[in-house]
N, C-alpha and C positions, 0 to 999 in steps of 0.2 A: 161397300158396304160399311156399315158404323154394328160391332160387335154388342150387345148386351145382353148381361146377363144377370137375374136377379139374383143374390146373395142368399137370398129366402129357400131357393131350388137346389142348393149347392148341398147334397148329404154331408153328413160327416161317415165317415167309415172308420172303421179299427185295426192297427196294427199286429196281425197275427202272432208280431213274438212278443211285444209288451204289453199289448191292451189299450194302448193310447187312442183315441177317437181326436179325428180333424177331419175339415170338410177339404185340408190340403194332402192329406192319405190318400193315393192312388187304391182300389179295389184289384187296380190289375195288376200292380207292382206286390201290393199283400205287405208291406212295412214301409216302415215309417222312415225319415235318414237317421236320426239317430241311432236307430238299431243297424240301416246298412254301415255305420259309421262306427261305430260300439260292439256288434257282435258281426263283421261282416259274412263270415264261414254261416253260417244259420241265416241271416237275412239272405244271401244270395243265391241258396238253395231254393229258396218262397220266391225271389221277383225272377230268376231265370226262367220258370217257366213261363212267364208271360213270352220269351223270346222262342220257348219250344212250340207256341200255338204262333204266334208271329210270323216264324220261318218255314213251320211245318204246311204252313197253306202253299209253300210255294219248292217244296222237298227240300229245304234247305238246311244246313246243320245252326242248329241255335246258337253253337258259339264259335269262334273259329277254333276250326280241329289242330289238337295237336297229338296225333298219333305218333308212337314215339320208332314206327316201323312204317308210314305214309311217306310220301314223296313232298322235301318244302319246295314252297313258292315264295321267291321274293318280289313278287311284285310292288306290296305294301306291305306297310309295318306291322301286318299281321302275322305275316310272317307262316301261315296254314301250314301243317303237316297232311296231307291229306291220305287217307287210306285208300287201297285198290277201291276202284266204285265209288269215290266217293269224290264230292265236291267242296272248294275252298268258297269260306265264308263269303265272296261277292255273287258265287253261281255260275261267273267264266271261265273258273279252271278244273278240268276233271280229271283225275288220276286215273289212265286207263291202260293199264299192262302196266304197271310200275313206270308209266312215261304220265308225265303233265301237257293236258292239249287246254290250250287256249281256243275255247268256244268264241271268243270273241274280245275286240279294244286294241289290235294292231292298227295300221293304217288302212287296211283295205278294207274292216269291216266294225266300226265303231255302233254301237247302240244308243241310238240319240232321238231326240225330239229337238226341231231347231225352232226359232220365229226369229222375227227385228220387230225389236221391240223400242219404241221411239224416246228420244231423250230429250228431256230428262226423265229417267225411270227412276225406278221403288228399288234401286239396288242399297246391300247392304251398307256400303260407303258412301251412299250419294250423298253426304254432306262433305263427303273430301274429296268428292270422284271431279276430275276433268269437263267427263260430259254432264256433270250436272250441277256443278258452280263452275268450271273453270277453274279450275288446280294445275298450275303448273302453266298457266297461260304463258308467252302465246308459243311456248316449244311442245309442250302436251294437248294442249286443246286449242280448238279452233276457236272457240268465242272466249272472253273475258266473263265469263257468265254460264247460261244453259244453253250446250250444243241444240240450240232447235233447230230440226231440220234434217238433223243427223241420225242414226239410228244405232243401235245396239244389236252384235249377234248373238242371242240368248242361245247358248247351247244348251240342252235337258240330258242328258247323261243316265242312261236307263241300268244304272247298277251302283254299287255302293258297299265300300266295305266298314258300315255301320250297318245296324239296327235300329234306329230312334223310337222308343215307344210313341213317341212325341210329332212323330214327321210331318209336315203340312204337304211333302211331296211324296208321299207314300204311294202314291201310284208306278213309282219306276220300278217296281217288284215285277208286277204286268211284264215291263217288257224286259229284266231278267229272265221272266220264266219266258218267255213267249222266245227271247234271244232277235227279237226286231221290235223296229223297223231300225234297218243298218243302214250307213253309209260312208264310205269309204272317204280320208280326210282330205283327197285332192276334189272331190264333189263338193264337200262342206266349202274349203276355201276357195269354191267358184261361188259362193253366196254372195262374197265379198264388193260391194260394189263401192263408188267414190262416193256414196253418202253414207257410209256403214264405217263410223271411227271407231268401233272398240268392239270385242268379242268377248264373253265374261262363261267360261264353261261351271258350270254347276250341276245339281240333280237333284236326289241320286249323291252322287260324288266323281269329279275324275280322274282320281284316285285309280282305281280299279284299269282305269282303258286310257291310262298316259303317253303311253306309246303311238295313239290314233291321235289324241290332242296334240302333243308336240309335232308329232308331221305335221297337221293343218296349221300348225303355227308357223312352221318354219315356210309354208310354199305362201300362206297370208303376207308375211312378214319379205317378202320376197318381192311379193306383186306389188308390195305399198308402199317401198322404200324410197320412197321420195315425197311421201306424205305423214302425215300423223296416221297411228293407226296401235291402238292399244290393246293388250293381250293381259286380262283379266283372272283371276282365278278367285269361286266359292268352294273350299274345301274342309275336313274334317280335322286335316292335317294329316292323315296318316299316309303318308305318298311313301312309296322307297325313296329313301335318302338322295339316289342318282337323281329319280325323276323331277325330286323336288327342285333338284340345283338346278337344272336348267330350266324349270317354269319359271323360279324365282329373279333368274338375269334375263329371262325374256319380259318379263313384267319390269324389271328396272329400267331398260335399255329402252323400252317402249314406253315409257309413262301409264302403264296399268298398275294394277296392284292385287298384292296375294291377299285374300281373306280367308283370317282363323277363322274357324268357329269352335271354340271351348266349350264341351258339352260340360263338365265339372271337373274340382281337381281331384277330389277324393277317390281311389281308383275303385272304390267300391260302390260308389254313386256313380260313378260316368258307367263301371260295367253294366247296373242294375239298367242304367237307363238307354246304354246303347248296345248292350250284348258282348262289347269285346272291350281291351284292355285300354289305357292310356300311357302306357311307358313310354310309349315312343314319340311321342305328342310335341309334348315341352321340349324334347331336344331337338327335331323337328321346327319349330317356333323361334329357339334361338338360334339355328344354322340359319332361318331363313333370313333371319333379320340381323347376322354380321353380314352376308352375303349383299345383303341391299344396301349395307350404310353409306351413305353421302350422299341421299337423294332425299331433298326433305320435301320438295313440293312435284307435284303430290306426295304425299306420305306412301312409301310403297308396302308398308303392312299394315293392317286393318285388322283388330280382333272382334268377333261378337259373341255375346253370351245370352243365352235364352234365358231368363226370368222365370224355371218351371216353378210353379207354385210349388212349396213345401220340400222338394228337393235341391235345386240352386237356392240355396240358402244363402244368410249375408256370411256365413264361415266361408263356402264356397268362394262366392264373390272377392274377402276379402283374402285369400289367399291366391286366388287369381290375378285381383291387384298388387300382390308383393309381388310378385314374376313376374307380371310386365313391368312396371315400373322399376324391378331391378334391372330389367332389361335396356331398356328406354323409356324413360317416363313421358315423352312424348309421341308412344303409339297410340293412335285413335283407338277407341273401346264404343262400341254399341251396346247399349244393352237389349234385348228386343224384349217387348212386352211375349208372352205366349197365351196363344187358345185354343181350348181341345182342340186334339184331332187323331185320327189313329187310334192307339190302344187307351193312351191316356186321354181319353174323352170326359171322364169323371170329377177332371179336375177342374177347377176357375179360371179364368182369363187372370194375369197378373195383377195382384191388387197394386192401389196409385201407391199405396203404405210401400208397398215391398221392393218399389222402382226407384222411389224416392231415397229410402234409406239405402239400396245399393249403390245409387250415385256416392250417396254422402259417403260410403264406404271406399270406393273405388278414390275418390278425391283423396281423403282422408292418408291414402296407405301412397300416394304419388303420383297417382295416372292424372297428367294435365288435361286430358281430352278426350272427356268422356258425355256420349249423348243417348239416351233415351227412342226410341224406337219403334214403331207402330202402338203409336202414344193412345190413338185413339181406341183402342183395347182394354186401355187401364179401368178400374174402377173402383169401388169399395164392396171389396169381394173376401178381404181377409185381412187381420193385423197379424203385424210381426215381431 
């Protein structure tokens, strides 16, 4: 479906700190991007109220708990310190009597939904993907082009270690709250038949349920060792480092792609949008790039950036671009057009002006492979 909004229906909102008015300030956040970067302490006091609302619906903490007397969870980069009787940010870990109890995410009980997605599909990396364009043929792809007649096993995990206020898959929170439906790693692996050429874990995010995903992947790889079968991930990058290492090697060896969704560069902007910190994200990206050196086709790492109007502006894009170009300028990057969803539903879709200028910034900073995704959403909504 083509998404269109007339710019005259997009109202200006006011920043509660500086008083600036703009169509690309969200009333949900209450503050503009300049105040988030220049006055982060004051701005985050306001912006984090939105996460209190978002998380409160499901009885979850508004940000990763850091109780000095709590028990530390090491399952992901948030490293929650969970108080007695409290939950981790992902909702799958609880402190009961000073002991952490995992409610789901082990090989026996992943919270997820799944479906067979015919190839080619709308994967974040579809423009460099073996299943969509034949990248890596014949070692990693069945066709020198789209793998028509094959399927991706799409695994939608029902938990996340972020709280993105723009989440297009926000329904995962219902799965977290219900702790169902569940499926064992072995049952998930049994879904791979001879016309399934890849699996992609997304959600939510696979990060909080990595033991389940890794166990399922091991079974699948063993059962398909005589043919092509790729393991791919769409992640916010806040996995536990040891889990990330194993995920990266699985993708490297199978011809799969590890897709990092970088939400923002500035810590305060990232936290306002997601409810958590990005301190470990960039180190994890560096680690994954190092672990997957040597394979160029298909590229083992792809980065996506959602162009959130007013917040993921050209400064955020420039800083992310510098980081990527310094790591490896050949890492493919996809700039994704935003559409209003979940709690950031008072912003317009991404403007064509925003997308084209972001593309130029990425190229100017030395990133060689840049793609604009969801291009049909672009319109003349605002200028930057």
